[in-house]
C-alpha positions in Angstrom: 61.0 -34.1 18.9 57.3 -34.1 18.0 55.0 -31.8 19.9 52.0 -33.7 21.5 48.9 -33.5 19.3 45.9 -35.8 19.6 43.5 -36.1 16.7 40.2 -37.8 17.1 37.6 -38.3 14.4 33.9 -38.5 15.4 30.5 -37.7 13.9 28.3 -35.0 15.4 24.5 -35.1 16.0 23.9 -33.8 12.5 26.0 -36.6 10.9 28.9 -34.3 10.0 32.5 -35.6 10.2 34.3 -33.9 13.1 38.1 -33.9 13.7 39.0 -32.9 17.3 42.5 -31.7 17.8 44.1 -31.4 21.3 47.5 -30.0 22.1 49.7 -27.9 19.9 49.9 -27.8 16.1 53.3 -26.9 14.8 55.9 -27.9 12.2 56.7 -31.2 14.1 53.2 -32.6 13.7 51.6 -30.8 10.7 52.0 -33.9 8.5 49.7 -35.9 10.7 47.3 -33.0 10.9 47.3 -32.5 7.1 46.8 -36.3 6.6 43.8 -36.2 9.0 42.2 -33.3 7.1 42.9 -34.9 3.7 41.5 -38.3 4.7 38.1 -36.7 5.3 35.9 -36.4 2.3 33.6 -33.4 1.8 33.0 -30.8 4.4 34.7 -31.2 7.8 34.2 -29.7 11.2 37.5 -29.1 13.0 37.3 -28.6 16.7 40.2 -26.6 17.9 38.8 -25.9 21.4 41.6 -27.9 23.0 44.4 -26.5 20.9 46.6 -24.1 22.9 49.0 -23.1 20.2 49.2 -23.2 16.4 52.1 -21.9 14.3 52.3 -20.8 10.7 52.8 -24.4 9.5 49.6 -25.4 11.2 47.8 -22.4 9.8 49.0 -23.3 6.3 47.4 -26.7 6.6 44.1 -25.0 7.6 44.4 -22.6 4.6 44.9 -25.5 2.2 41.5 -26.9 3.2 39.7 -23.7 4.2 36.9 -23.9 1.6 35.5 -27.1 3.1 36.2 -26.5 6.8 34.0 -25.3 9.6 36.2 -24.4 12.6 35.3 -24.4 16.3 37.8 -22.4 18.3 38.3 -20.5 21.5 39.1 -16.8 22.0 42.7 -17.9 22.6 43.1 -18.6 18.9 41.0 -15.6 17.8 44.0 -13.3 17.0 45.8 -15.7 14.7 42.6 -16.9 13.0 41.4 -13.3 12.4 44.7 -11.6 11.5 45.6 -14.4 9.1 42.3 -13.9 7.2 41.1 -17.5 7.8 37.9 -16.2 9.4 36.9 -14.8 6.0 37.6 -18.1 4.2 36.1 -20.6 6.5 33.2 -20.7 9.0 34.6 -20.1 12.5 32.5 -20.5 15.6 33.5 -19.6 19.2 35.4 -16.4 18.6 34.2 -12.8 18.2 35.2 -11.2 14.9 
């Protein structure tokens, strides 16, 4: 069974491509998450403010694209983003390092 994940692509006020994720990112839906990241050309803002859980499979997708990502997260995700080292590879807003 696939865990519910909604992915919405928009453009922010600065004209940047934004991928908003809502729900949980885990092994059951990382293919869709990876495809959404791969479909975007150039840099990409990934809004994780409505993500309540991300497992190692989801983190591996973020790591694969880290050099071109700017993440917006909440303190809920801060421990995994920080301990994994992702905060040193990608710009991350919304958490305290």
